[in-house]
N, C-alpha and C positions, 0 to 999 in steps of 0.2 A: 631555474628548473632545466635539467638536461633533457635530451630528446627522448630517452627511454621513459623517463617519468612523464613527459608530456604525452607520449603515445599511450601510456597506461591510463592516464587521466582521460584521454579521448575515448579509449575503450569503455571505461566506466560510464562516461557521459552517454555514449551511444547505447549502452545497455539500459540505462534509465530512460532514455528517450524512446527506445523501442518498446519498453514496458508500458510507457504512457500511451504510445500509439496503439498498442494492442488493446488496452482498456478502452480507448476511444472507439476502436473498430467494433468492439463488442457492443458499446452503446449505440453505434450507428446501425447495427443489425436490428435492434429493436425500435430505433427512432432515427430514420435516415435524415431527418431535417434538423437534427441537433447541431446547432451552429457551433456550440462550444467544442463538441467532439470533432467537427469538421476542422475547426481552427487548430485543435490539438494535433491532428494528423499532419496538417500542413506545416505547423511549427516544428514538429519533430523532424520531418524531412528537410525543411529549410535550414534548421540548425546543423544537422549532420552534413548537409551539402556545404554550408559555410565553413565549418571547422575542417572538413575534408579538404576544402580548397586551400585553407591555410597551410596544411601539410603537403599540398601538391598531390593528393590522391585523386587523380583524374577519373579513374573508373567509378569511384564513389560519387564524385560530383556529377558525372554524366548520368548515372542511373537514378540518383535521388532527384535530379532535375526533371526527369520524365514524370516521376510521381508528383513532384511539386506542381508541375504544370497541370496535370490532371486535377489535382485538388483545387487549384485556382479556378478551373472551369466549374467545378462543383460548387465551390464557395460563392461564385458570382451568380449562380442559378442557371448558367447556360447548359449544364449537364445534371441529370439526376443521380443521386446516390442509390444504386441498385444492389440487390443481394449478390449479383455476379461481380460487381466492382468491389464490394467488400471482400469477397473471397480472393480476388486477385490482389487486393491490397494486403491481405494477410500473407500471401505468398511473397509479395514485395518486401514486406517487413522482415520475413525470414531471410530472404536473399540479401537484404542490406546488412543484416547481422553477419552472415557468412562472408560477404564481400569485405566488410570492415576487418573481421578477424583474420582473413587470409592476407590482406595487404599489410595490416599493422604487425602481424606476427613475422612478416618478412623484413621487418625494420624499414619498410617504406622504400625499398630499393627501386630506383627508376627503371632498372632493367628487369624488374619482376615480370615473370611470365605466369599469368594466372592459369589455374587449372582449366583446361578446355571445357570440362563439364560445367564449371562455374560460369564461364563466359556464355555457354549455350543456354544455361538456365536464365541468365539475365536477358539475353536476346529474346528468348521465348516469352518472358514476362512483359517486355516492352511491346512485343507483337500483340500480346493479349490486351494490353492497355489500348493499343491503337485499334484493335478489331472490335472492341466493345461497343463503339459508336458508329460502326459501319465503315471503317477503313481509314480514318484520319490517323496520321502518324503522330508519334510522340512529339516530334519536333514541331509539327504543325500545331499541336495542342499548346506547346510551349509558346509558339509565336502568338497565338490568339490570346493566351493569358497575359503575355507581356504587353500586347497592345492594349488590353483592357486596363492593366495596372498603371500605364504611363499616361493616362488621361490627365489633362491639365487640371490641377486642383482648383484653380480659380474658376475655370469653366464649369467644373462640377458644382462649385458653390454658387456660381451665378445661375445655373440652371435651377437650383433650389429656390432662388429668390426670383420670383416670377416678374416682379416689377422692375428691379434695377436694370437688367439687360434690355428690357423693352424700351426704356426711355433714355438710357445713357450708355455710351461706350464704356467698356471696362478698361480704363487706362492702367498700365502696369504700375505707375508711380502715384496713383491718386486713390484717396479714400472714397468709398461710396457710402453716403449717409442716407438712410431711408427714414423719413419723418411722416408718420401717419397720425394726424391730429384727430382727437375725438370730437364728437359733435358739440361738447360743452366747452371747448377750448376758448372760443371768443367770448362766450357768456361768462367765463371765469376770469376774463381780463388778459388772456394770453394774446400776444402779438407775434405771429410767426416771423414777420420781417425783422423784429428786434433780435431774434435768435440768429438770423442770418448775418446781421451786422456784427454781432458779437463774435460769431464764428470767423468772420473775415479778419479779425484781429490776430488770429492764430496762424493764418496762412492765406492761400489764394483759392477762392472759389472759382473753379474752372467752368462749371456749368450747373444750371439748376433747371430741373424739369418739374413743372407743376402738374399734378394729376388730380383733376376734379373727380369727386366720387358723389355723383348726384343720385338722389333717390329715384327709384323706377318711375314713380308718378310725380311729375313736376308740381302738382298741387300740394305735395307733402313737404316742399321746401320751406324751411324755417329761416327767416332773415337773420336770426341771432345765432344760428348754428353754423358750425364750420364743416365744410365739405371738401377740404383741400388736403392733399398729401404732396410731399416734396421728395425728389431724388436729387441729391447734391453730389457732384464730383469735386473733390477738395484735395488740394496739395498742401502738405504741411509737414514740418519736422516734429510736431507735437505727437505725443503718444496717445493711445486710445483713451486712457483715463482722462487726460486733459480735454480731449474733444468731447467726451461724454459729459464733463462738468459744465460745458456750455448749455446743455439742455437739462441741467439739474432740476430747475424749477418747473419744467414741463413734464416731468415723469408721470404725474397722475393723469395728465390730459393728452398724452402722446405716446405712441408706440415707436421706440427708437431702435434702429439696427445700424450698426457701424461695421462695414466690411473693410478690412485693411488692404492696402495695396500689396502687390506681389513682393515689393522690396521689403515691406514690413513682415510679410508672411515668411520670407526667407530668414529674416532676423529672429522671428519667434522660434523657428525650427532650430536655428543655431543656439539660441539661448536655452532651449529645452535640452539639447545635447550637453550643454555646459553646466546645467543646474546641479548643484551639489546634492548628494544623497540626503543630507539632513534637511533639505528644503523640499524634498519630493514627498508629498503627502496625498491629500485628496486632489482629484482632477481639477476641480474648480479653483482651489487655492493655488495650484501650480500655475494655471493660466492667468490668474490675477497677478501672481508674483512676477511673471515675465511681461505683463502689460497687454496680453492678448485678449483679456476679458476684464470688464469693469466690475466693481463690487455690485453695482446695481443690476447688471446682467446676471451675475451669479445669483443674487437674491431672487430675481424673477424666475430663474431656472429652478431654484430650490422650491419656490412657492408652487410652481407648476408640478414639480415632482411630488409635492404634498407633504414635505417633511420639515419645511422651514429651515432654520439654521441647524446644522447637524450637531448632535450631542452624542455622548457615549451611550446613553440609555436608549437612543433611537437608532443605533447602528443596525440592529436586527430588523427594525421596521423598514429602514432605508434599503436594505438588501432586497426587499420584496417589491420596491418601486421600480419605475422605469429608470434606466441608467441616465445619470445627469448629462453625460456627454451626448447621448442621443437627443435629449431635449435642447441642449445648447446649439447643436448643429441644425436641428429642425427650426429653431427660432432665428437662425442666421447670425447668431452671436459669434460663432466660431466656424471656421471652414473645416470640412471633413478631413483634409490631409493633416491639418494641425492637430485635430482631436485624435486622429489615429496615432500620430507621433507621441502625443501626450500620454496616451494609454500604454504605448510601448515603453516609454521612459519610465512610467510608474511600475510596470511589470518587471522591467530590468532592475530597477532599484530594489524592489521587494525581493527579487531573486538573489541579488547581491547581499542584502541584509540576511536572508535565510542562510546563504552560504557562509557568511561571516559568523553565524551562530555555531557552525560546526567546523571541526578540523578532522582531516583524515589521519588515522593512526594505523601503522603497520600491525597486522594481526599478531605477528610474532612478538612485537614489543608489548602488546596488550597481554598476551599469554605469559610473557616473562613477568609482568607486573602481578598477575594473578598468582604465579608461583611464589613471588616474594611475599605477597600478602599471606599465602599459606605458611611460609616459614615464620612470618611474624606471629601468626596465630599459635604456632607450636612454641615459639619462644615465650610468648605471653603466658601460656599455660605452664611452662617450666618455671617462670618467675613466681607464679602463684603457688606452685608446689613448694618451692624453696621458702617462701614467706610462711606458709602454714607449717612446714617441717621445723623451722627454727623459731616459730612463735613470735615473729616480729610484728606485734600488733600495730605499731605506728605506721607500718607499710601497707596494712590491709586496705585502708581507704584509697591510698594511691594506686594500689593494684586494681581495685574495683574501677577506678577511673580509667586506667589503661585498658582494662578489659572492655569497657564500654566503647572507648575510642577505636580499639582494634575491631570490634564487632561492626561499628559504623563504617570503618575503612573497608572491611570485608564486603559488606552489603553493597556499598557504592562501587567498589571495584568490580564485583560480579555484575552489577547493573550495567556497566559499560559494555558488556558482551551480550546484553539482552536486546533482541530485536523482535518486532512484531512478526507473527507467523503468517499474517495475511498475505504478504507478498509471495511467499512460497506456495500457499494454497491457491492463490489466484492464477498461478501458472497452469493449473490443471484445467482451467476453463478452455484453453486452447486444445488440450488433449481430448477433452470431452467433445468439443465442437467438431474437430477433424475426424475423430474416430466414429462418432455417431453418424456423420454423413457417409463415411465409407461403408458402414454396416447397415445403412438404411433405417436407422433408429432415430427417435426423437427423445432427446435427453436434456434436462435442465440441471445445471449444477448450482446449488445454493451453498454459499459460504457464510458462516456465522462465527463470531469470536475471533475475527482476523486481527483484532488489537491485542490479543493475548501474546505475552512476550515469552521468549524462550532463548536459551543460550545459543549464540550463532553457530557454535561448533555442532550442537545437536541438530539444528535446522539443516545444516549441510548433510548430516549423516542420515536423516530420516526421509530425504527427498526421494531416494530410490524405492524404499518400502512403500511410501505413500503412492508413488506412481504405479507400482504393481497392484495395489488395492483398487485404485481408480480404474485401471484398465480391466481388471477382473470384473468389477461392477458393470462396466460398459459391455464387455463381451459375454459374461456368464449370466449376470443378474437381470439386467433390463431386457424385457422382451421386445419383439418387433411390434409396431403400432397395431397391426391387425390382431395379434395375439392378446395384447393388452385390452383391446376393445372387446374381444370375445369374453375376457375375464371380468368385464365390467369396470375396468380401470381407465383413467385418462390415457389417450394415445401417447402422450409425452411422459416418460419416466423421470424420476427425480433422484439425484444423488446429493446427499447432504453432507457437507464437511463442517464439523463443529469443533471448536477448540475452547478449552476453559481450564482454569486452575482448580485444583482440588487437593487439599492437605499437602501442600508442598510439592505437588506433582503437576504436570500438564497432561491433560486428557484430550486426545484427538479421536473423534468419532467419525467413521465413514459409514453412512447409512443409505440404503436404497429401498425403493418400493417395488422391487422386481419379483422374480419368481421364487426366491428363497432357495435354500439348499435342500437337496433331496437326500436325506439321511440313508435311506435304503440303497440308493445308487452309490453313495460314498462307501458304504459297508461292502457292497459287492465288488467295487473297484479295489478296495483294500485287500479283500480276500483273494481276488484274482492275482494280486501282486505279492501275496504271501505276507502281508503286513499284520494281519490278524487271522486267527483260526476260526472256523465255523462255530466251534463250541465256546469261543470267548464271549463273555457277557460284558457289553459296553453300554453305558448310559447314552442318552441322546446327545448330551454335551460332548462326551468322549468321542462319539462317532463323528460329530461335526469337526472336532479338532484334528481328525485324521488328515484333513486337507493341508495341514501344516507339515505333513511328513514328506520327505524328499521323493520325487517321482510320481506323486499321486495327482491326477487331474481328472475331473469329471467330464471332460470333453473327449470325444472319440478322435477328433482331428484337431491339429494345432492350427492357429491362425496367426496373423501378424501381431496380435495383441497378447494372446495367452494360449494355454492348452498344452504346454510342454511339461507341466508338473514341476517347474522350478521356482515360480514366482512366490507362492505362499511360504515355501521353505525358506527362501531368502528373507522374506518379511520377518518371520519369527526369529531367525538367527541374528539379523541385524538389530532388531529391537532388543533382544535379550543381551546383545553385546553392549548396549547402552544402559544396562541395568533397568530395562523396562519390561513390560509384559504386553501380551496381546490377548484380548478376550473376544469371544465370538458368540453371537446370538442370531438365530435364524428361525423363521416360521414359513413353512411351505406355502407359497402363493401370496405371501404378504411382504416379504423382503428380508434383508440381512443387515445386521449392524456389527461392525468390527470396531473395537475400542482399543486404542493404544495408550498405555500409561507410561510416562517417562519422568525421570527426575528433572527438576528445573535446570540443574547445572551438574557438571561432572567434576567440579573442582573442590568446593568446600560446602559442608552441610552442618546443620545443628544435629548433634548426635546424643544418644542416651547410653551411657557406659554401664555395662553389667559384668558380673564375674561368674564364671563357671569353672570349678576346680581351681587350678592355679592361673588360668588364663582369663584375659579380659576381652570383651567383645563390644562393638558399637552397633547400636540399632538406630537407623535414621529416625530422629525425633518426630518427624511429621507423620510417621507410620505407627507411632505408639498411641494406643487408645487409653489404656489404663494399666495400673499395676495392683495386684491383689495377692494376699498371702495364700499359698496352696493349702487347701483343706484335704488331707488324705482321704477322708470319708467321702468326698465328693468326686473322687477320681475313679476311673475304670480302665482296666487293661484288657484288650481283646486282641488276640493274635499278635502280641507285641506292639500294638498301637494304643496310644493313650488318649483318654477323653476326660473332660471335666464338666460337671454340671455347674454352669455359671449363670446363676439367677434364672434357672429354667431352660437355658440354652445349652445344647450339646456342643461343646467346643473341643476340637482336637488340639492336642498340645504336643510339643517336642521338648524333651530334656536335652539341653545343650551338652551336658556331661556325657550323655549317651551318644548323641549325634557326633561329637568330636572325640569320643572314646577316652574320656578322662578317667583315671583310676579313682576308686572310692576314697583312698587315703589322701588324695590331692584336694578334696573338698575342704573349704575353710569354714563351712557352716552346715549344720544339720537342718536349718530352717530354709525353706524354699519359697521363692516368689514367682508369681505368674505374670509375665508381661504380655498383655493382649495387644497384638499388632493387626493392622488392617492394610490390605493391598487390593485396591479396586473393590469388588464385591465380596472378597474373601476375608475371613478372620481366622486367626490362629493364636494359640498360646505358646509362649516360650518360657519354659521353667528354668530359672537361674538360681544361683546360690546367693548372690549379693546384688543390690542396686546401688550404683556408685554415683549417679547423678548425670546432669547435662554437661555437654562440652562442645566446643567448636571443633569440627573434625575436618582435617585436610585429607582428602582421598588420594592415596598413593596406589598406583597400579602394582599388581603382584608380579608382573613379568611373564615371559612366555612359558616358563616352566609350570607356574601355578595358576595361570589365568583361567583354566577350566575347572577349578575346584567348585564342587556343588555347594550352593548355599553361601558362598563368600563373594562379596562384590569388590573387595579391595582391602587395604590396610591403612593404618594411621599411626603416627608417632605421638605418644602421650607426653604430658609435661614431665613425667618422671624419666623419660627416655625409653620406656618400654613400648613394645609394638602391640597394637590391638587390631584384631581382624574386624572388618565391617561386614555385617551380615546382609545377605541378599534376601530381603523379606519376600520379594516376589516368588523366588524359587521355593523358599520354605513354605509360602502360602499354598503353592500348588501341591506340595506334599501333604499339607494339612487338609486340602480339599479332597484329595484321594482318600484320606483317612475318614473324613466326614461321610463320604458316600458308602464306605464300608460299614460305618456305624449305623447308618440309616437302613 
């Protein structure tokens, strides 16, 4: 990998880590004692620091080290996680991203001079971190953290074992064996001295401490009961399993703990580092594999955990139990340092396995693949036309098979560009948090449907429109806490982001429980700007939709978030450019809901081919509800607008021959069909001359000259080589909705 590719990979890794850190900080705002989130923040900074050090990016290393040190203090319990610290860490997260981008974009030149404003921002944040606890410096914090983390693991383990250090010195090259015999050991024929003699055959017993455990009342002493425990210092080259086998027959009558010497501890740590990925599985099995844990100790730990031997059917139950590692450390079977390393090894192996499941592909190469699939679809359709034209029946079945395979290739190729929309929606949590604090409002952002998938190119293009909508909801819709309280609402407002699939489209809803839109105020603003005349008659919905007009804002003064009259216009234009539509519902005092409807992909769709005059048109199949024959007796013409009575429903319809001005003599049939299409909540009839059936449609752009044609979304090449226009059902539905209001 060359340096440019390595730096790009570093940027992508940092972006993922900062996203993880942001999620963890949101969790810490609601639950400051969430250890998993604390560890996530620490790991993110630790990883960025380590990778930055590999590249020699000293400013990144220095800054992230300060955050890492503070998080170590919090993780150890020496410092609390406060709202103030969370806010500072949010700022540190942003600064880290800016710092990484500035340094990496400069190709990591050693002579790089950072922007003074960037340096000043970093210095200010370090001072904030130092000032939060009364003046300790970041370096001091680092030192205390470092001192805490370098405690001798053996000493830590010994402190957990209250008996061993009290009666025996902890020799660095000696095993410490704790034997606590039960009261029935002698009664069951156990001879403690026989075990000691057997043990001496494996090595040298350095020292033995006998610990009497007498009952509180001497009169309760039973001559046949055992009241002895032993602490043995033992030097041997044998492994832990061999030493444990000495006491195999005493397991039922004796509690056995075997603490390895420091030399063995180092060996276990080294073996963990060298353990192949295919041997890294459950924590207990890993420790047994390297000899740091005996099978008997593992079984006891599992028994205490309450799940017995792990099975696939019990994995979910096991997840709700205490961690096995915690139990093993508590029992003295494994030292904390070794368990921590085992957990890290397991996590690293899982991460490598996850990484091996995926490969990074250049977006341009993926786009080229989609284009080739589109050409394949067109060629496949051409082959079918030729087979049908020449009546080659023997080829029909083969062509059917090819069509099926092409459709599968198409669906799978398009799926490669599908990504969950949740990551994009979750970014707005930060917008809501920061903006609500600036405005003195309390706002909760609720995200549902984050697993809904959408073409990556679409996600990139809808980020700005969604940001406008969220900011408008924060600034315009949600009231101040005291205003909400007077209105009988909770002081905290709610913004709901919901995404779901519907009829081959993705629907994104932005809903709030704020003040709602004031239709009269919107009308007054529009009249003042000359957008409508006082005598114009507008429905409630038409009045609300005026906010999508350029230059109209219901705010008298602009703020940092909105109020300049450009946001909603941008939203509408950007969404319509993606062949989508925006719907608006609002009730005064109760809130507003804005619905965005988008196609799943911009590349290939299933289409329904129709004919009007000599031309052919494609309607997106997902928007076709039904096809019926036109009954002239059921149609009405009012002021040049057409309606049909469809089973009691007044349905506006458009004749494509009239819309596209086809000559009457160009029509190939006197019989007409009505194609009922649906777009969101709107329905419309399209009257056509012929129904030609379904086909896979490769969407081709019309180019700059024709891109603004009303009612046309693009073009496609048919199997015959002819060009068919793809209808923009959303725009046609808006025309039909206007006709419907006229009819009503």
